[in-house]
Structure formats: structure tokens, C-alpha cells
MIMI-679868 format. One line per 2 residues: number of its first residue (from 0); for each residue x, y, z of C-alpha. Coordinates in nm, 2 decimals, m for minus. Layout:
<kenus>
NUM) X Y Z ~ ...
</kenus>
This chain:
<kenus>
0) m1.99 m3.09 1.49 ~ m2.08 m3.07 1.12
2) m2.41 m3.21 0.98 ~ m2.24 m3.53 0.82
4) m2.10 m3.65 1.16 ~ m2.42 m3.55 1.34
6) m2.63 m3.73 1.09 ~ m2.42 m4.04 1.12
8) m2.44 m4.01 1.49 ~ m2.82 m3.99 1.52
10) m2.86 m4.26 1.25 ~ m2.65 m4.50 1.47
12) m2.79 m4.42 1.81 ~ m3.17 m4.41 1.70
14) m3.22 m4.76 1.59 ~ m3.04 m4.87 1.88
16) m3.27 m4.68 2.12 ~ m3.55 m4.80 1.95
18) m3.45 m5.17 1.97 ~ m3.30 m5.13 2.31
20) m3.55 m5.37 2.49 ~ m3.48 m5.64 2.22
22) m3.10 m5.59 2.26 ~ m3.13 m5.60 2.64
24) m3.33 m5.90 2.62 ~ m3.09 m6.08 2.41
26) m2.78 m5.98 2.62 ~ m2.96 m6.12 2.91
28) m2.94 m6.47 2.78 ~ m3.30 m6.56 2.87
30) m3.51 m6.80 2.68 ~ m3.87 m6.70 2.78
32) m4.10 m6.85 2.52 ~ m4.38 m6.61 2.62
34) m4.18 m6.29 2.56 ~ m4.02 m6.45 2.26
36) m4.37 m6.50 2.12 ~ m4.48 m6.16 2.17
38) m4.18 m5.98 2.09 ~ m4.03 m6.21 1.83
40) m3.71 m6.15 1.98 ~ m3.42 m6.33 1.78
42) m3.07 m6.20 1.70 ~ m3.15 m6.21 1.32
44) m3.47 m6.01 1.35 ~ m3.32 m5.77 1.58
46) m3.00 m5.70 1.34 ~ m3.26 m5.69 1.07
48) m3.45 m5.41 1.24 ~ m3.13 m5.22 1.35
50) m2.98 m5.21 1.01 ~ m3.30 m5.11 0.82
52) m3.38 m4.84 1.06 ~ m3.02 m4.70 1.06
54) m3.05 m4.69 0.65 ~ m3.40 m4.52 0.70
56) m3.27 m4.27 0.96 ~ m2.96 m4.19 0.76
58) m3.15 m4.12 0.43 ~ m3.43 m3.90 0.60
60) m3.18 m3.70 0.80 ~ m2.95 m3.65 0.50
62) m3.22 m3.54 0.29 ~ m3.38 m3.30 0.54
64) m3.05 m3.15 0.65 ~ m2.83 m3.16 0.34
66) m3.00 m3.24 0.01 ~ m3.30 m3.01 0.07
68) m3.08 m2.70 0.06 ~ m3.05 m2.75 m0.31
70) m3.40 m2.70 m0.36 ~ m3.55 m2.38 m0.48
72) m3.70 m2.20 m0.17 ~ m4.05 m2.17 m0.32
74) m4.07 m2.55 m0.39 ~ m3.91 m2.66 m0.08
76) m4.21 m2.72 0.15 ~ m4.40 m2.93 m0.12
78) m4.08 m3.11 m0.24 ~ m3.98 m3.19 0.12
80) m4.32 m3.34 0.19 ~ m4.35 m3.54 m0.14
82) m3.99 m3.69 m0.12 ~ m4.03 m3.78 0.26
84) m4.34 m3.95 0.18 ~ m4.16 m4.12 m0.11
86) m3.86 m4.23 0.11 ~ m4.13 m4.38 0.35
88) m4.32 m4.58 0.09 ~ m4.01 m4.73 m0.09
90) m3.84 m4.81 0.27 ~ m4.17 m4.99 0.39
92) m4.16 m5.17 0.04 ~ m3.79 m5.26 0.10
94) m3.89 m5.38 0.43 ~ m4.16 m5.61 0.34
96) m3.95 m5.77 0.08 ~ m3.65 m5.81 0.31
98) m3.92 m5.94 0.56 ~ m4.05 m6.21 0.32
100) m3.68 m6.33 0.26 ~ m3.60 m6.33 0.64
102) m3.94 m6.52 0.70 ~ m3.86 m6.78 0.45
104) m3.48 m6.85 0.60 ~ m3.52 m6.79 0.96
106) m3.89 m6.83 1.02 ~ m3.92 m6.50 1.18
108) m4.27 m6.35 1.19 ~ m4.27 m5.95 1.14
110) m4.60 m5.83 1.10 ~ m4.61 m5.60 0.78
112) m4.88 m5.35 0.89 ~ m4.74 m5.30 1.24
114) m4.39 m5.21 1.09 ~ m4.56 m4.99 0.84
116) m4.71 m4.77 1.12 ~ m4.39 m4.78 1.31
118) m4.19 m4.64 1.03 ~ m4.46 m4.38 0.99
120) m4.38 m4.29 1.35 ~ m4.01 m4.31 1.30
122) m4.04 m4.07 1.01 ~ m4.23 m3.82 1.23
124) m3.96 m3.84 1.50 ~ m3.67 m3.80 1.25
126) m3.84 m3.50 1.10 ~ m3.88 m3.35 1.44
128) m3.50 m3.40 1.50 ~ m3.44 m3.26 1.16
130) m3.63 m2.95 1.25 ~ m3.44 m2.92 1.61
132) m3.10 m2.95 1.42 ~ m3.21 m2.69 1.15
134) m3.31 m2.45 1.40 ~ m3.01 m2.50 1.60
136) m2.79 m2.43 1.29 ~ m3.01 m2.14 1.21
138) m2.94 m2.00 1.57 ~ m2.58 m2.06 1.54
140) m2.55 m1.87 1.20 ~ m2.78 m1.59 1.33
142) m2.53 m1.55 1.62 ~ m2.23 m1.56 1.40
144) m2.40 m1.31 1.16 ~ m2.50 m1.07 1.45
146) m2.13 m1.10 1.57 ~ m2.00 m0.99 1.24
148) m2.26 m0.72 1.22 ~ m2.18 m0.60 1.58
150) m1.82 m0.59 1.48 ~ m1.89 m0.37 1.16
152) m2.12 m0.14 1.35 ~ m1.82 m0.11 1.63
154) m1.59 m0.03 1.35 ~ m1.80 0.20 1.20
156) m1.87 0.37 1.53 ~ m1.49 0.39 1.59
158) m1.43 0.55 1.26 ~ m1.70 0.80 1.33
160) m1.54 0.88 1.67 ~ m1.19 0.91 1.51
162) m1.31 1.14 1.25 ~ m1.42 1.38 1.53
164) m1.07 1.44 1.63 ~ m0.97 1.65 1.33
166) m1.22 1.93 1.31 ~ m1.22 1.97 1.71
168) m0.83 1.98 1.70 ~ m0.81 2.20 1.40
170) m1.08 2.47 1.54 ~ m0.88 2.51 1.86
172) m0.55 2.54 1.68 ~ m0.67 2.80 1.45
174) m0.78 3.00 1.74 ~ m0.45 2.97 1.88
176) m0.29 3.08 1.55 ~ m0.50 3.37 1.48
178) m0.37 3.53 1.81 ~ m0.02 3.45 1.73
180) m0.04 3.58 1.38 ~ m0.14 3.93 1.55
182) 0.12 3.93 1.83 ~ 0.45 3.75 1.70
184) 0.47 3.66 1.34 ~ 0.79 3.46 1.39
186) 0.63 3.26 1.65 ~ 0.34 3.22 1.42
188) 0.56 3.07 1.17 ~ 0.71 2.83 1.40
190) 0.35 2.74 1.52 ~ 0.25 2.66 1.16
192) 0.53 2.41 1.13 ~ 0.44 2.26 1.45
194) 0.08 2.23 1.33 ~ 0.20 2.09 1.01
196) 0.39 1.83 1.21 ~ 0.08 1.74 1.41
198) m0.13 1.71 1.11 ~ 0.10 1.50 0.93
200) 0.10 1.28 1.24 ~ m0.30 1.27 1.22
202) m0.30 1.19 0.86 ~ m0.06 0.93 0.88
204) m0.25 0.78 1.17 ~ m0.59 0.76 0.99
206) m0.60 0.40 0.95 ~ m0.45 0.32 1.31
208) m0.65 0.28 1.62 ~ m0.36 0.26 1.88
210) m0.02 0.46 1.88 ~ 0.30 0.39 2.08
212) 0.33 0.61 2.42 ~ 0.66 0.72 2.27
214) 0.50 0.86 1.96 ~ 0.22 1.01 2.15
216) 0.44 1.19 2.39 ~ 0.64 1.33 2.11
218) 0.30 1.47 1.93 ~ 0.21 1.59 2.28
220) 0.52 1.77 2.34 ~ 0.49 1.95 1.99
222) 0.14 2.03 2.09 ~ 0.24 2.18 2.45
224) 0.51 2.38 2.26 ~ 0.23 2.55 2.06
226) 0.03 2.61 2.38 ~ 0.33 2.77 2.54
228) 0.36 3.01 2.26 ~ 0.03 3.15 2.37
230) 0.05 3.12 2.76 ~ 0.44 3.17 2.81
232) 0.52 3.12 3.16 ~ 0.16 3.09 3.29
234) 0.16 2.72 3.15 ~ 0.38 2.45 3.27
236) 0.39 2.09 3.19 ~ 0.61 1.82 3.35
238) 0.65 1.48 3.18 ~ 0.78 1.19 3.36
240) 0.71 0.84 3.21 ~ 0.88 0.52 3.27
242) 1.10 0.41 2.96 ~ 0.95 0.06 3.00
244) 0.62 0.21 2.90 ~ 0.73 0.39 2.59
246) 0.66 0.09 2.36 ~ 0.32 0.03 2.49
248) 0.01 0.14 2.30 ~ m0.27 0.40 2.38
250) m0.54 0.55 2.17 ~ m0.43 0.79 1.90
252) m0.40 1.14 2.02 ~ m0.55 1.03 2.35
254) m0.30 1.26 2.55 ~ m0.33 1.57 2.30
256) m0.71 1.55 2.36 ~ m0.65 1.54 2.74
258) m0.41 1.84 2.74 ~ m0.66 2.03 2.51
260) m0.93 1.98 2.77 ~ m0.70 2.11 3.06
262) m0.63 2.41 2.86 ~ m0.97 2.47 2.74
264) m1.15 2.43 3.09 ~ m0.91 2.60 3.32
266) m0.81 2.94 3.41 ~ m0.46 3.04 3.29
268) m0.31 3.36 3.40 ~ m0.01 3.51 3.59
270) m0.23 3.49 3.91 ~ m0.32 3.13 3.83
272) m0.06 2.93 3.63 ~ m0.17 2.59 3.49
274) 0.04 2.30 3.59 ~ 0.01 1.98 3.42
276) 0.17 1.66 3.52 ~ 0.19 1.35 3.30
278) 0.35 1.02 3.47 ~ 0.30 0.66 3.46
280) 0.13 0.45 3.72 ~ 0.17 0.09 3.66
282) 0.03 0.02 3.32 ~ m0.16 0.36 3.32
284) m0.05 0.70 3.17 ~ m0.18 0.95 3.42
286) m0.24 1.32 3.33 ~ m0.32 1.54 3.62
288) m0.38 1.93 3.63 ~ m0.47 2.18 3.90
290) m0.84 2.24 3.89 ~ m0.91 2.61 3.84
292) m1.22 2.67 3.63 ~ m1.24 2.97 3.40
294) m1.45 3.28 3.53 ~ m1.79 3.25 3.38
296) m1.70 2.89 3.30 ~ m2.00 2.69 3.15
298) m2.03 2.33 3.27 ~ m1.86 2.10 3.03
300) m2.07 1.82 2.85 ~ m1.74 1.61 2.87
302) m1.81 1.52 2.51 ~ m1.41 1.48 2.45
304) m1.38 1.26 2.75 ~ m1.67 1.04 2.65
306) m1.54 1.03 2.29 ~ m1.20 0.90 2.43
308) m1.37 0.65 2.68 ~ m1.57 0.50 2.40
310) m1.26 0.46 2.17 ~ m1.08 0.28 2.46
312) m1.36 0.04 2.50 ~ m1.39 m0.04 2.15
314) m1.00 m0.06 2.09 ~ m0.87 m0.19 2.41
316) m1.17 m0.34 2.60 ~ m1.10 m0.11 2.90
318) m1.21 0.23 3.00 ~ m1.02 0.54 3.12
320) m1.04 0.66 3.49 ~ m1.16 1.01 3.58
322) m1.09 1.13 3.92 ~ m1.20 1.48 4.04
324) m1.11 1.65 4.38 ~ m1.14 2.01 4.50
326) m0.78 2.08 4.38 ~ m0.71 1.85 4.09
328) m0.86 1.67 3.79 ~ m0.69 1.34 3.69
330) m0.74 1.11 3.40 ~ m0.59 0.77 3.36
332) m0.54 0.60 3.03 ~ m0.48 0.23 3.01
334) m0.18 0.09 2.81 ~ m0.15 m0.24 2.63
</kenus>
């Protein structure tokens, strides 16, 4: 609800609540002279009080919630105090003038001093209401600003995480290329072409957070080809993903990162060939490899998996699943 509607609502309800005993007495239809003499309860008197208090409430609330925003911050406190007092004095004067008019016509007795004190009380109440609304509005703005700031921070974090892909990937690719250049220059030329394709995909995906499963599998197949040039028959990959999942999306280069981890942390030799399977499981893409740690293997810090999991949470509001047994290491990536 915006301030104007809230001001109108409060300015309507406040005088009704203040004059509720009078209104209830009038609605009861009783004609008690004792009560009438004490409370001065007449329809005209009650209506006058409601109308005047409505105008006073509306003016005070409008000034303290709307007009005050146009006053410079350094003058705001003193200006607010002066103008609120001025509103009170002017309204009490108007009240007294109208009171005299009503007294002459309807013979109603509204005691000026009592009502002046009452309006001071009403002003204090309205100022407290204005302060409460101001704090509520400030709280809402702070929440919105925090939400925007959080979104920006998440975006910055995401960009930082994505930027970590390129150096890590390039470092490992160049290591592989250096071996191929010494062993087979023709294969090295093909490797360079495949590497160029992969980097073209990376550069074209800089502004993307998610890629289709179809695109990611195509990139993965190119990466697998590069790894096969190094390990030949000692490295086997089997891909079997349902066609219905090909148009779903996953984090950019997620599969390539998982394959890179499998190659990096497992022994690959004629005696211990590495077998990797990629398949679907519901709305998940699963990568599973035989677990055979390299000789002298240093325990992994799982930086790549943590990176991927953070990206998945930021981009998809889900987390990857990591399963480890004595024989296999499995990672499940959600699709959307």
C-alpha cells in the first residue's frame, strides 16, 4: 500500500476511533441527560469533531510522510517541529472559530481549552504513527536495497567463478599439447584444432551461465578426443543420454570440468585403464568413473567441484550430488 492510500485510511479510522464512544452512544438511541450533559453528545457535535479531526490527521500525516521529503536534510528536524506546531496552532484556531459558529447555531458546548489539549495529544499520536510508518518504509527500502546488493554480489561471485575456468583449462590443455608435440606432430595439429574449437566455445559463452546438454556433450566429445590422443586405448568414455534431455540446460563446461577431474586424479595405464560413463538419471546428468587414485596421489582439495557446486547453486538454485564408493566416483549434475 502506498503512502497516500495509507494516509487516507489512517486519517479516516483515527477520528472514528477517537469518537467511537460518542458514535456508539448515538447509535444506541438512548437519551440520557446525565451522559449528554457530560459528554455533550449530539449528532452535530460528533460530526464536527470527526470532520475536523479527519482534516487535521490528513494534514499532519501528509506533511510528515510526503511533503517533508522535499526539505533539505540539515533543516528537516527543525522545520518539521516548527511546521507541526504551526499546523496545531492554526487548526486549534480554526476549531475555535467553528466551535463559536456551532455554539451559536446548535447550542453545543465544546470547551476550547479541553479541545486544545486534546489536539496536542492527537498531534503526538499522529507523529508516532508517522514515525512508525517511516521506519516501516525504511525497513522495506533497506530490504529491497539489500536484495539488489545481494544479487549484484552473487553476480560478481558468479563472474569470478566463471573466470577461473579458462586459466585452469588452458594450463591442463597446454600440458597435454606439450607431450603431443614431442610424440606426434600430426596429432598435435589436430589437437590444436580441437583446442581452438573448445576455446571458441568458451569465448562465445562468456556471457552465458547455462548451456544446453546437447552443446555441452558436443564440447565434451571434443575434449575426450584430445585426451584420447594422449592415453590411446587406456582411456574409454561411454556416453548414453536420453534425447529428451538434450534441450535442457546445465552450467557451462560442467561436464568438461568433471572429465578433467577424472583424468587428473586417477591412474590411466595399460594395467589400469580409465573407464568413464555419462548417462541420464531422471533430470540429472551423471558422470561416473572407476576410482583408481594415482600413485603418490596428493589428496584433492576439490576446488573444481566446489566451484561447480557454487555455480550450480547460483545459477539453478540446486546443488550437484557427489557419491564416492570404494570402486567408483560419481557426480550428478541437475538440469533445468
